[in-house]
LOMAR-615678 format. One record per residue (C-alpha): residue number from 1; residue in three letters; x, y, z. Coordinates in steps of 0.02 Angstrom, whole numbers, plus 50000, padded with zeros to 5 digits. Layout:
BEGIN
NUM,ALA,X,Y,Z .
...
END
This chain:
BEGIN
1,MET,52196,47996,49785 .
2,THR,52035,47913,49725 .
3,LYS,51927,47955,49875 .
4,ILE,51940,48071,50024 .
5,GLU,51948,47956,50175 .
6,ASN,51942,48075,50323 .
7,GLU,51913,48254,50378 .
8,GLN,52099,48296,50375 .
9,GLN,52110,48249,50191 .
10,TYR,51947,48343,50159 .
11,ASN,52015,48502,50241 .
12,TRP,52175,48489,50139 .
13,ALA,52078,48466,49978 .
14,VAL,51963,48613,50014 .
15,ALA,52114,48724,50050 .
16,ARG,52197,48667,49889 .
17,VAL,52039,48702,49788 .
18,GLU,52038,48878,49862 .
19,GLN,52219,48900,49806 .
20,LEU,52180,48840,49630 .
21,LEU,52024,48944,49601 .
22,PRO,52116,49107,49562 .
23,LEU,52232,49014,49443 .
24,VAL,52095,48941,49333 .
25,THR,51979,49049,49229 .
26,ASP,51854,49016,49090 .
27,GLU,51998,49043,48968 .
28,THR,52112,48915,49050 .
29,PRO,52133,48763,48938 .
30,ARG,52059,48602,49008 .
31,SER,52229,48522,48979 .
32,ASP,52313,48645,49099 .
33,PRO,52381,48555,49254 .
34,HIS,52294,48676,49372 .
35,SER,52129,48651,49282 .
36,ILE,52146,48462,49290 .
37,GLU,52190,48465,49475 .
38,LEU,52047,48584,49514 .
39,GLU,51920,48476,49425 .
40,LEU,51979,48316,49509 .
41,LEU,51988,48389,49684 .
42,SER,51820,48476,49663 .
43,HIS,51737,48309,49625 .
44,LEU,51822,48226,49774 .
45,VAL,51770,48367,49890 .
46,ALA,51591,48363,49825 .
47,ASP,51580,48174,49848 .
48,TYR,51644,48184,50027 .
49,SER,51529,48330,50067 .
50,ASP,51377,48238,49998 .
51,GLU,51419,48085,50100 .
52,HIS,51463,48169,50266 .
53,PHE,51378,48339,50269 .
54,SER,51219,48311,50170 .
55,ILE,51061,48377,50250 .
56,GLY,50950,48270,50141 .
57,ARG,50794,48316,50047 .
58,PRO,50656,48400,50144 .
59,SER,50487,48316,50152 .
60,ALA,50336,48397,50071 .
61,LEU,50260,48426,50242 .
62,SER,50415,48516,50307 .
63,ILE,50415,48629,50153 .
64,ILE,50233,48674,50178 .
65,GLN,50262,48708,50363 .
66,GLU,50410,48820,50322 .
67,LEU,50308,48916,50193 .
68,VAL,50163,48937,50315 .
69,THR,50282,48998,50449 .
70,THR,50377,49121,50340 .
71,HIS,50223,49193,50256 .
72,GLY,50115,49206,50411 .
73,VAL,49975,49098,50344 .
74,PRO,49876,49006,50477 .
75,GLU,49927,48824,50480 .
76,PRO,49790,48709,50418 .
77,ALA,49720,48579,50537 .
78,PHE,49766,48409,50466 .
END
């Protein structure tokens, strides 16, 4: 698999990554089959997530508005 094409493949890959996580530690050699599979699937999952579930970068104005709202500062009149 070179690219995740649909949500069914994505869900399978996420489930497989979750299965592999307990099998790979910092001490696991990079040449270990589980380590290789985990790295490859992780990249595929991340690429699909970025393409289909990305929320994008917030604008400067939306960040300021969020900070004003959460800190109770009166909003400036622009």
